[in-house]
Every structure is written in structure tokens, then in C-alpha cells.
Steps between C-alpha positions, in 0.01 A plus 500: 500500500410722791618371841239405762569803725471746218185331361344507843578871540356574161177308586480671842529836326228419252269362771551822711426732205199295395368484852536869554330588170209269587464647851544875414444522125844660463856399423745514793657823376176676447371390842809636669472831322134540578523396861824660616566820686840505340582727206569334159864617529532318842340186367740504204797528735367222725474254212836593357402727203753781474310707245157656574412517136425128476231470767359839390457358153349180643268714721379701204455183292288325769295789631499752203642782721839591630569481875499819681 
């Protein structure tokens, strides 16, 4: 069984993602990429991704082009 604090955190995360998608039409990560002045590499570092290849692949999958 999931403890109450963890269950609350999971629900809050779901509610945030759902609300952002309803408000903007995008997932949180896509919204950040499209509305940020940061480079993809800087976004990756900021969220703790040590390899640029992962967000580059996600970018290409979502938008059909590579960042650049």
C-alpha cells in the first residue's frame, strides 16, 4: 500500500500535468521546451539529465525535427 504522503504527491503531480495540458494543450516538458529561452542542453542540466542524447531524441519524437 502506498503511504498517504506519497499518494498525495502522486495525485498532485497528476493534477498538475492534467491541468497544464488542459490549459496549454501541451505536456509540461513540451511547454517548457517551446516557451523557454534556455537551450535544450541547459534545460537537460537543470532537470538533472546528464546526457544530451535523451532530450534530443524526445525533442525529435515530439516535434519531428532535431533541435538546433
